[in-house]
MIBARO-246652 format. One record per residue (C-alpha): residue number from 1; chain; x, y, z. Coordinates in steps of 0.5 Angstrom, whole numbers, plus 2048, in hexadecimal, padded with zeros to 3 digits. Layout:
N
> NUM|A|X|Y|Z $
...
//
This chain:
549
> 1|A|854|930|8B2 $
> 2|A|857|92C|8B8 $
> 3|A|853|925|8BA $
> 4|A|850|926|8C1 $
> 5|A|84C|920|8C1 $
> 6|A|84D|91C|8C8 $
> 7|A|852|917|8C8 $
> 8|A|851|910|8CA $
> 9|A|857|90F|8CD $
> 10|A|85C|914|8D0 $
> 11|A|863|912|8D3 $
> 12|A|866|918|8D6 $
> 13|A|86B|91A|8DB $
> 14|A|871|917|8D7 $
> 15|A|876|916|8D5 $
> 16|A|875|914|8CE $
> 17|A|87A|911|8C9 $
> 18|A|877|912|8C3 $
> 19|A|87C|90F|8BE $
> 20|A|87C|915|8BA $
> 21|A|883|918|8B9 $
> 22|A|880|91F|8B8 $
> 23|A|87C|91F|8BE $
> 24|A|87E|919|8C3 $
> 25|A|87B|91B|8C9 $
> 26|A|874|91D|8CB $
> 27|A|870|91C|8D2 $
> 28|A|869|91B|8CF $
> 29|A|866|917|8CA $
> 30|A|85E|916|8C8 $
> 31|A|85B|910|8C4 $
> 32|A|854|910|8C1 $
> 33|A|852|909|8BE $
> 34|A|858|906|8BB $
> 35|A|85D|90C|8BA $
> 36|A|861|911|8BE $
> 37|A|85D|918|8BC $
> 38|A|862|91C|8C0 $
> 39|A|869|91C|8C3 $
> 40|A|86C|922|8C7 $
> 41|A|86B|925|8CE $
> 42|A|866|928|8D2 $
> 43|A|862|92A|8CC $
> 44|A|860|923|8CB $
> 45|A|85D|923|8D2 $
> 46|A|857|927|8CE $
> 47|A|855|921|8CB $
> 48|A|853|91E|8D1 $
> 49|A|84B|91D|8D2 $
> 50|A|846|91A|8D6 $
> 51|A|847|913|8D4 $
> 52|A|84F|913|8D2 $
> 53|A|853|90E|8D6 $
> 54|A|859|912|8D9 $
> 55|A|85F|90E|8DA $
> 56|A|864|912|8DF $
> 57|A|86B|910|8DD $
> 58|A|86E|912|8E3 $
> 59|A|875|913|8E1 $
> 60|A|874|90C|8DD $
> 61|A|877|90C|8D6 $
> 62|A|872|90B|8D0 $
> 63|A|875|908|8CA $
> 64|A|873|905|8C3 $
> 65|A|871|8FE|8C3 $
> 66|A|877|8F9|8C3 $
> 67|A|877|8F5|8BD $
> 68|A|87B|8EE|8BC $
> 69|A|87E|8ED|8B5 $
> 70|A|87F|8E6|8B6 $
> 71|A|87B|8E1|8BB $
> 72|A|877|8DA|8BB $
> 73|A|872|8DC|8BF $
> 74|A|86D|8D6|8BE $
> 75|A|873|8D1|8BF $
> 76|A|875|8D5|8C5 $
> 77|A|86E|8D5|8C8 $
> 78|A|86D|8CD|8C7 $
> 79|A|874|8CC|8CA $
> 80|A|871|8D0|8D0 $
> 81|A|86C|8CA|8D1 $
> 82|A|871|8C4|8D0 $
> 83|A|877|8C2|8D4 $
> 84|A|87A|8C9|8D4 $
> 85|A|882|8C9|8D6 $
> 86|A|883|8D1|8D4 $
> 87|A|883|8D3|8DB $
> 88|A|889|8CF|8DD $
> 89|A|890|8CE|8DB $
> 90|A|893|8C8|8DF $
> 91|A|892|8C0|8DE $
> 92|A|890|8BF|8E5 $
> 93|A|88A|8C4|8E4 $
> 94|A|888|8C1|8DD $
> 95|A|888|8BA|8E0 $
> 96|A|883|8BC|8E5 $
> 97|A|87F|8C0|8E0 $
> 98|A|87F|8BA|8DB $
> 99|A|87D|8B5|8E0 $
> 100|A|877|8B9|8E4 $
> 101|A|874|8BB|8DD $
> 102|A|874|8B3|8DB $
> 103|A|871|8B2|8E2 $
> 104|A|86C|8B7|8E1 $
> 105|A|86A|8B5|8DA $
> 106|A|86A|8AD|8DA $
> 107|A|865|8AD|8D4 $
> 108|A|869|8B0|8CF $
> 109|A|86C|8AC|8CA $
> 110|A|872|8B0|8C9 $
> 111|A|876|8B5|8CE $
> 112|A|877|8BB|8CA $
> 113|A|87A|8C2|8CB $
> 114|A|880|8C6|8CC $
> 115|A|884|8CC|8CD $
> 116|A|88A|8C9|8D0 $
> 117|A|891|8CC|8D0 $
> 118|A|897|8C9|8CC $
> 119|A|89C|8CB|8D2 $
> 120|A|899|8C6|8D7 $
> 121|A|89C|8C1|8D3 $
> 122|A|8A3|8BF|8D1 $
> 123|A|8A5|8C2|8CA $
> 124|A|89D|8C4|8CA $
> 125|A|89B|8BC|8C9 $
> 126|A|896|8B9|8CD $
> 127|A|895|8B1|8CD $
> 128|A|88F|8AD|8CC $
> 129|A|892|8A9|8D2 $
> 130|A|890|8AF|8D7 $
> 131|A|889|8AF|8D4 $
> 132|A|888|8A8|8D5 $
> 133|A|88A|8A8|8DC $
> 134|A|884|8AD|8DD $
> 135|A|87F|8AA|8D7 $
> 136|A|881|8A3|8D5 $
> 137|A|87A|8A1|8D3 $
> 138|A|878|8A7|8CE $
> 139|A|87B|8AA|8C8 $
> 140|A|87E|8B1|8CA $
> 141|A|87F|8B7|8C5 $
> 142|A|882|8BE|8C8 $
> 143|A|885|8C3|8C4 $
> 144|A|88A|8C8|8C6 $
> 145|A|88A|8CF|8C8 $
> 146|A|88C|8D1|8C1 $
> 147|A|887|8CC|8BE $
> 148|A|88D|8C9|8B9 $
> 149|A|88D|8C2|8BC $
> 150|A|889|8BD|8C0 $
> 151|A|88B|8B9|8C7 $
> 152|A|888|8B2|8C6 $
> 153|A|887|8AC|8CA $
> 154|A|889|8A5|8C8 $
> 155|A|881|8A3|8C7 $
> 156|A|881|8A9|8C2 $
> 157|A|887|8A7|8BE $
> 158|A|884|8A0|8BE $
> 159|A|87D|8A2|8BB $
> 160|A|880|8A6|8B6 $
> 161|A|885|8A0|8B4 $
> 162|A|88B|8A5|8B5 $
> 163|A|892|8A0|8B6 $
> 164|A|899|8A0|8B5 $
> 165|A|897|89E|8AD $
> 166|A|893|8A5|8AC $
> 167|A|896|8AA|8A8 $
> 168|A|896|8B1|8AA $
> 169|A|892|8B5|8A6 $
> 170|A|894|8BB|8A1 $
> 171|A|892|8C0|8A6 $
> 172|A|894|8BD|8AC $
> 173|A|898|8B9|8B1 $
> 174|A|897|8B3|8B5 $
> 175|A|89C|8B3|8BB $
> 176|A|89F|8AC|8BC $
> 177|A|8A3|8A9|8C1 $
> 178|A|8AA|8A6|8BF $
> 179|A|8A6|8A0|8BC $
> 180|A|8A2|8A4|8B8 $
> 181|A|89C|8A3|8BC $
> 182|A|897|8A9|8BD $
> 183|A|898|8AC|8C4 $
> 184|A|891|8B0|8C4 $
> 185|A|893|8B7|8C2 $
> 186|A|890|8B8|8BB $
> 187|A|893|8BE|8B7 $
> 188|A|88F|8C3|8B2 $
> 189|A|88B|8BE|8AD $
> 190|A|88D|8B8|8B1 $
> 191|A|888|8BA|8B6 $
> 192|A|883|8B8|8B1 $
> 193|A|884|8B1|8B1 $
> 194|A|881|8B1|8B7 $
> 195|A|87D|8B7|8B7 $
> 196|A|879|8B5|8B1 $
> 197|A|875|8AF|8B6 $
> 198|A|873|8B4|8BB $
> 199|A|86B|8B5|8BC $
> 200|A|869|8BB|8B8 $
> 201|A|866|8C1|8BC $
> 202|A|85F|8C2|8BB $
> 203|A|85C|8C9|8B8 $
> 204|A|859|8CA|8BF $
> 205|A|860|8C9|8C2 $
> 206|A|863|8CE|8BD $
> 207|A|85E|8D3|8BF $
> 208|A|85F|8D2|8C6 $
> 209|A|866|8D3|8C5 $
> 210|A|865|8D9|8C1 $
> 211|A|861|8DC|8C6 $
> 212|A|865|8DA|8CC $
> 213|A|86B|8DE|8C8 $
> 214|A|867|8E4|8C7 $
> 215|A|866|8E5|8CE $
> 216|A|86D|8E4|8D0 $
> 217|A|870|8E9|8CA $
> 218|A|86A|8EE|8CC $
> 219|A|86D|8EE|8D3 $
> 220|A|874|8F0|8D0 $
> 221|A|871|8F6|8CC $
> 222|A|871|8F2|8C6 $
> 223|A|86C|8F5|8C1 $
> 224|A|86E|8F1|8BB $
> 225|A|873|8EC|8B8 $
> 226|A|875|8E8|8B2 $
> 227|A|874|8E1|8B3 $
> 228|A|87A|8DE|8B0 $
> 229|A|878|8D7|8AD $
> 230|A|871|8D6|8AB $
> 231|A|871|8CF|8A8 $
> 232|A|873|8C8|8AA $
> 233|A|87A|8C7|8AB $
> 234|A|87E|8C4|8B0 $
> 235|A|878|8C0|8B3 $
> 236|A|875|8C7|8B4 $
> 237|A|86D|8C7|8B2 $
> 238|A|86B|8CD|8AE $
> 239|A|868|8D2|8B2 $
> 240|A|865|8D6|8AD $
> 241|A|85E|8D3|8AF $
> 242|A|85F|8D5|8B6 $
> 243|A|860|8DC|8B3 $
> 244|A|85A|8DC|8AE $
> 245|A|855|8DA|8B4 $
> 246|A|857|8DF|8B8 $
> 247|A|858|8E5|8B3 $
> 248|A|851|8E3|8B1 $
> 249|A|84E|8E3|8B8 $
> 250|A|851|8E9|8BB $
> 251|A|856|8E5|8C0 $
> 252|A|85C|8E7|8BC $
> 253|A|85D|8EE|8BF $
> 254|A|865|8EE|8BD $
> 255|A|867|8F0|8B6 $
> 256|A|86A|8EB|8B3 $
> 257|A|86E|8EA|8AC $
> 258|A|86F|8E2|8AA $
> 259|A|876|8E0|8A7 $
> 260|A|874|8DA|8A3 $
> 261|A|879|8D4|8A3 $
> 262|A|87D|8D3|89D $
> 263|A|87D|8CC|89C $
> 264|A|885|8CB|89A $
> 265|A|883|8C4|897 $
> 266|A|87F|8C8|891 $
> 267|A|881|8CD|88D $
> 268|A|87D|8D3|889 $
> 269|A|878|8CE|888 $
> 270|A|875|8D0|88F $
> 271|A|874|8D7|88D $
> 272|A|86D|8D6|88B $
> 273|A|86B|8D2|892 $
> 274|A|86E|8D8|895 $
> 275|A|86A|8DD|891 $
> 276|A|864|8D9|893 $
> 277|A|866|8D9|89A $
> 278|A|867|8E1|89A $
> 279|A|860|8E2|898 $
> 280|A|85D|8DD|89C $
> 281|A|861|8DF|8A3 $
> 282|A|860|8E7|8A2 $
> 283|A|85A|8E9|8A6 $
> 284|A|858|8ED|8AC $
> 285|A|85F|8EE|8B0 $
> 286|A|863|8E9|8AD $
> 287|A|867|8EA|8A6 $
> 288|A|86B|8E4|8A3 $
> 289|A|86F|8E8|89F $
> 290|A|876|8E6|8A0 $
> 291|A|87A|8DF|89F $
> 292|A|87F|8DC|8A3 $
> 293|A|885|8D9|8A1 $
> 294|A|88A|8D6|8A6 $
> 295|A|891|8D6|8A3 $
> 296|A|895|8D3|8A8 $
> 297|A|894|8D0|8AF $
> 298|A|898|8D2|8B6 $
> 299|A|89F|8D3|8B8 $
> 300|A|89E|8CE|8BE $
> 301|A|89D|8C8|8BB $
> 302|A|8A2|8CA|8B5 $
> 303|A|89C|8CB|8B0 $
> 304|A|89D|8D2|8AF $
> 305|A|8A0|8D4|8A8 $
> 306|A|8A7|8D7|8A9 $
> 307|A|8AC|8DA|8A4 $
> 308|A|8B1|8D5|8A7 $
> 309|A|8B1|8CF|8AB $
> 310|A|8AF|8CE|8B2 $
> 311|A|8B5|8CD|8B7 $
> 312|A|8B5|8C7|8BB $
> 313|A|8B6|8C6|8C3 $
> 314|A|8BE|8C7|8C2 $
> 315|A|8BD|8CD|8BE $
> 316|A|8BF|8CA|8B7 $
> 317|A|8BB|8CA|8B1 $
> 318|A|8B6|8C5|8AF $
> 319|A|8B2|8C3|8A8 $
> 320|A|8AC|8C6|8AA $
> 321|A|8A9|8CD|8A8 $
> 322|A|8A2|8CC|8AA $
> 323|A|89C|8CB|8A5 $
> 324|A|899|8CF|8A0 $
> 325|A|892|8CC|89F $
> 326|A|891|8D0|899 $
> 327|A|896|8D0|893 $
> 328|A|898|8D7|893 $
> 329|A|897|8D7|88B $
> 330|A|890|8D4|88C $
> 331|A|88F|8D9|892 $
> 332|A|890|8DF|88D $
> 333|A|88B|8DC|888 $
> 334|A|886|8DB|88E $
> 335|A|886|8E2|891 $
> 336|A|886|8E5|88A $
> 337|A|880|8E2|889 $
> 338|A|87D|8E3|88F $
> 339|A|87E|8EA|88F $
> 340|A|87B|8EB|888 $
> 341|A|875|8E8|88B $
> 342|A|875|8EE|891 $
> 343|A|877|8E9|896 $
> 344|A|87B|8EB|89C $
> 345|A|881|8E6|89D $
> 346|A|883|8E5|8A4 $
> 347|A|889|8E1|8A5 $
> 348|A|88C|8DD|8AA $
> 349|A|893|8DF|8AA $
> 350|A|898|8DD|8B0 $
> 351|A|89F|8DC|8AD $
> 352|A|8A3|8E1|8A9 $
> 353|A|8A2|8DC|8A2 $
> 354|A|89B|8DC|8A3 $
> 355|A|89B|8E4|8A4 $
> 356|A|89F|8E5|89E $
> 357|A|89A|8E0|89A $
> 358|A|894|8E3|89C $
> 359|A|897|8EA|89A $
> 360|A|899|8E7|894 $
> 361|A|892|8E5|892 $
> 362|A|88F|8EC|894 $
> 363|A|894|8EF|890 $
> 364|A|892|8EA|88A $
> 365|A|88B|8EC|88B $
> 366|A|88C|8F4|88B $
> 367|A|890|8F3|885 $
> 368|A|88B|8EF|881 $
> 369|A|884|8F2|884 $
> 370|A|887|8F9|886 $
> 371|A|886|8FC|88D $
> 372|A|87F|8FA|88F $
> 373|A|87C|8FB|896 $
> 374|A|87C|8F4|898 $
> 375|A|881|8F5|89E $
> 376|A|885|8EF|89F $
> 377|A|888|8EE|8A5 $
> 378|A|88D|8E9|8A8 $
> 379|A|88C|8E6|8AF $
> 380|A|891|8E4|8B4 $
> 381|A|898|8E7|8B1 $
> 382|A|89C|8E3|8B6 $
> 383|A|8A3|8E4|8B2 $
> 384|A|8A3|8E9|8AD $
> 385|A|8A9|8EA|8A9 $
> 386|A|8AB|8F2|8A9 $
> 387|A|8AB|8F2|8A2 $
> 388|A|8A4|8F1|8A2 $
> 389|A|8A2|8F6|8A7 $
> 390|A|8A1|8FB|8A2 $
> 391|A|89D|8F7|89D $
> 392|A|897|8F7|8A2 $
> 393|A|896|8FF|8A0 $
> 394|A|898|8FE|899 $
> 395|A|893|8F9|898 $
> 396|A|88D|8FB|89C $
> 397|A|88D|8F5|8A0 $
> 398|A|88B|8F6|8A8 $
> 399|A|88F|8F3|8AD $
> 400|A|88B|8EF|8B2 $
> 401|A|88E|8EE|8B8 $
> 402|A|88D|8E9|8BE $
> 403|A|891|8ED|8C3 $
> 404|A|890|8E8|8C9 $
> 405|A|895|8E4|8C6 $
> 406|A|89B|8E9|8C6 $
> 407|A|89E|8E8|8CD $
> 408|A|8A2|8E3|8D1 $
> 409|A|89F|8DD|8D3 $
> 410|A|8A1|8D6|8D3 $
> 411|A|89E|8D4|8CC $
> 412|A|8A2|8DA|8C9 $
> 413|A|8A8|8D9|8CD $
> 414|A|8A9|8D1|8CD $
> 415|A|8A5|8CF|8C7 $
> 416|A|8A6|8D5|8C2 $
> 417|A|8AD|8D9|8C3 $
> 418|A|8B2|8D3|8C4 $
> 419|A|8AF|8D1|8BD $
> 420|A|8AF|8D7|8B9 $
> 421|A|8B6|8DA|8BB $
> 422|A|8B8|8E1|8BD $
> 423|A|8B7|8E4|8B6 $
> 424|A|8B0|8E2|8B5 $
> 425|A|8AE|8E3|8BD $
> 426|A|8AF|8EA|8BB $
> 427|A|8AA|8EA|8B6 $
> 428|A|8A4|8E8|8BA $
> 429|A|89E|8EC|8BA $
> 430|A|8A1|8F2|8B8 $
> 431|A|89B|8F7|8BA $
> 432|A|89F|8FD|8BA $
> 433|A|8A2|8FC|8B4 $
> 434|A|89C|8FB|8B0 $
> 435|A|899|901|8B3 $
> 436|A|89F|905|8B1 $
> 437|A|89F|903|8AA $
> 438|A|898|906|8A9 $
> 439|A|894|8FF|8A9 $
> 440|A|88D|8FE|8AC $
> 441|A|88D|8FA|8B2 $
> 442|A|886|8F7|8B4 $
> 443|A|886|8F2|8BA $
> 444|A|883|8EC|8BD $
> 445|A|884|8E6|8C1 $
> 446|A|883|8DF|8BE $
> 447|A|87F|8DD|8C3 $
> 448|A|87E|8D8|8C6 $
> 449|A|886|8D7|8C4 $
> 450|A|887|8DD|8C9 $
> 451|A|882|8E2|8CE $
> 452|A|87D|8E6|8CA $
> 453|A|87E|8EC|8CF $
> 454|A|881|8F2|8CA $
> 455|A|883|8F5|8D1 $
> 456|A|888|8F0|8D2 $
> 457|A|88A|8F0|8CB $
> 458|A|88B|8F7|8CB $
> 459|A|88F|8F7|8D1 $
> 460|A|894|8F2|8CE $
> 461|A|894|8F6|8C8 $
> 462|A|896|8FC|8CC $
> 463|A|89B|8F9|8D1 $
> 464|A|89D|8F2|8CD $
> 465|A|89C|8EF|8D4 $
> 466|A|897|8EA|8D6 $
> 467|A|892|8EE|8DB $
> 468|A|893|8E8|8E0 $
> 469|A|89A|8E8|8DF $
> 470|A|89F|8E7|8E5 $
> 471|A|8A2|8EE|8E7 $
> 472|A|8A9|8EE|8E3 $
> 473|A|8A7|8EA|8DD $
> 474|A|8AB|8ED|8D7 $
> 475|A|8A7|8F1|8D2 $
> 476|A|8A6|8ED|8CC $
> 477|A|8AA|8F1|8C6 $
> 478|A|8A9|8F8|8C9 $
> 479|A|8AA|8FC|8C3 $
> 480|A|8A3|8F9|8C0 $
> 481|A|89F|8FC|8C5 $
> 482|A|899|900|8C3 $
> 483|A|896|906|8C7 $
> 484|A|88F|905|8CA $
> 485|A|88B|90A|8C5 $
> 486|A|88E|905|8BF $
> 487|A|88C|8FF|8C3 $
> 488|A|885|901|8C4 $
> 489|A|884|904|8BD $
> 490|A|886|8FD|8BB $
> 491|A|881|8FA|8BF $
> 492|A|87C|8FF|8BD $
> 493|A|87D|903|8B6 $
> 494|A|882|8FE|8B3 $
> 495|A|87E|8F8|8B4 $
> 496|A|877|8FC|8B2 $
> 497|A|87B|8FD|8AB $
> 498|A|87D|8F6|8AA $
> 499|A|876|8F4|8AC $
> 500|A|873|8F9|8A7 $
> 501|A|86F|8FC|8AC $
> 502|A|874|903|8AD $
> 503|A|86F|907|8A9 $
> 504|A|86A|906|8AF $
> 505|A|86E|904|8B5 $
> 506|A|875|904|8B8 $
> 507|A|874|90B|8BA $
> 508|A|86F|90F|8BE $
> 509|A|86C|914|8BA $
> 510|A|866|917|8B8 $
> 511|A|862|913|8B3 $
> 512|A|866|90D|8B5 $
> 513|A|863|906|8B8 $
> 514|A|863|907|8BF $
> 515|A|868|901|8C1 $
> 516|A|86B|903|8C7 $
> 517|A|86E|901|8CD $
> 518|A|86F|903|8D4 $
> 519|A|876|902|8D8 $
> 520|A|876|902|8E0 $
> 521|A|87C|907|8DF $
> 522|A|880|90B|8DA $
> 523|A|886|907|8D9 $
> 524|A|889|90D|8D5 $
> 525|A|889|910|8DC $
> 526|A|88D|90B|8DF $
> 527|A|894|907|8DE $
> 528|A|895|902|8D8 $
> 529|A|896|8FD|8DD $
> 530|A|88F|8FD|8E0 $
> 531|A|88B|8FD|8D9 $
> 532|A|88A|8F5|8DA $
> 533|A|886|8F7|8E0 $
> 534|A|881|8FB|8DD $
> 535|A|87A|8F8|8DC $
> 536|A|873|8F9|8D8 $
> 537|A|86D|8FB|8DC $
> 538|A|868|8FC|8D6 $
> 539|A|868|8FA|8CF $
> 540|A|863|8FD|8CA $
> 541|A|861|8FB|8C2 $
> 542|A|85D|900|8BE $
> 543|A|85B|903|8C5 $
> 544|A|859|8FD|8C8 $
> 545|A|85C|8FB|8CE $
> 546|A|85F|8F4|8CD $
> 547|A|863|8F3|8D4 $
> 548|A|863|8F7|8DA $
> 549|A|867|8F5|8E0 $
//
C-alpha cells in the first residue's frame, strides 16, 4: 500500500539530478523527517499537505549533497581568524595584510596564520628579512598555501635557537644562504623547530574554528567530509575535542569521518591508542574510523617522493628524489595491521614513488587479510606512473583527487614542471586515465590548502583550466579531462563511498538521508566553460536547511 502521509518538505519543479545511473533525472523530491520518501514527477506533489514546506526549484538543479573526501576544516576555520593570506597572491599584498594584522593585534605574543603562495617569491622562498621589516619585535610564523612549509622572521628563529649550526631534521629542510645561515623558510619537518613554540589553541578556539568552517562548507553545498588529520602534527593541536563537543550538543550538523593521524615516529605499538581513539571518537555525526598516513611531501619543495631524481633549473638530474616518510617495508606491515583491525587507511601520496609504495602496502594487506570492506584511498596523486593506473581498480583502492590543482598556474608552471621534466609532467593528475581504468574516484579540496568550493573543483576537472584563468590559457593535459557527470559523481557518490556513507547518501533515492543541495542553475544545460560560475543557494542535511542564500 503506498505511503500517502504528507511530507515535511517537497522540492518540485526541478530538474533533479538523482545520481542514480538507472534514473538520473526527476522533477520532484519529497522528504519526511530525515529521509527522502519519494522521487519522481507530478505524483510526488500528492504528498504536499497543509504543513508541508514547498520549495519551488524554478529550473534550479537539485543534487545530492557534496562530500569532501580530504579537508582540514578546524585548521581552516582557525586560520580564517588569524593572519589570513589566502586571498592574495603577491608580496605587496602580503606585506599589507601582515602589517595590518600586526597593528590590529598588538597584544599577541606571536603573529600566526598563513595561506601564502610560493609563486610570489623567487624560487618559492620568502625570507626572514621581509618579515623583519614588517614585524621586528615579535616572532612570526606563517604556513604556506600547501601547509608543507613555514615562513618565519628573525625573532622566531632566535627564540627557537635555529642558526647555521642547526642540523636539518630527517623529515625536512632549513633553507640557508651561502654561509649556511637560515634564510627564514622552513620546509616540512623543519617547520617544527619553530612551530613547537607556538602558543597552543584552546578548546573554545577550536570549537569556534570548527563552527566557522562548518558554516562556510555548508554554504558551498558540503554536507559531509573526511577530516584528514585528527591528532597532533606539524604544530596543529588535535581537533577531536571540538568535534566531540559539537557532536554531543548538536552543533555538528555535517557528517564527519575523522582520519586518525599515524605517528611516523612510532610503529605498531600505537595500534592500541588508535583503537581507543576510534571507540572514543565515534558518536553522533562523528566517526573516527580512518587512519591517515602521510607518505611524502609536495613537489614544489622537492619533498614529494619520486621514482627518479628531480631536475635542477638547468634541466639536469639532481641527487634528490624526495622523501618517503615511512619506510616502504614498514608501511606494508603497518597497513596490513590497520586493515586487520578494520581501519580504513587514507594515504597522502603525491609523487609516483609514494603512490607505488602506498599501492604496494594495500596489496600486502589484501594478500594477508583477504578483501575486506576497509576502502583504502590515496589522496592527491599528482604524479602517477602509467604502470600503476590499473592497480587502483585491481586493489580496490580509491583515487581521492583534488581537481583544483590540475591546471596551469604559476606554482605549476614555475615551481613544478621545470623540475619534473616533460615525461613526468605528462603523468600529473591523471583523472581521465584513472576513470577509464575503472578506478573509483572521490574528490576533495585539502582546504585550507585550496578553495573548498566543489563547483570550482568540478570546473577544473572538466576543463583542466582554472575558473579565473585569462582567456587563451592552455588546457593542462587535455586527455585527462573528465565529464561533468563523472566529476559531480566524484564529489557526491564517490566521496560518499570513501566516507562509508554510500548506503544512505551520495544519491537522491527513497529511503536515503535527505542531504540535498540546490544550485542556482543547471550546469548540464550550459557550456563547460561556465561551470565555475554556478553557486549554491540552499543546503539541507537530514531534511534540515543548514544554508539558504
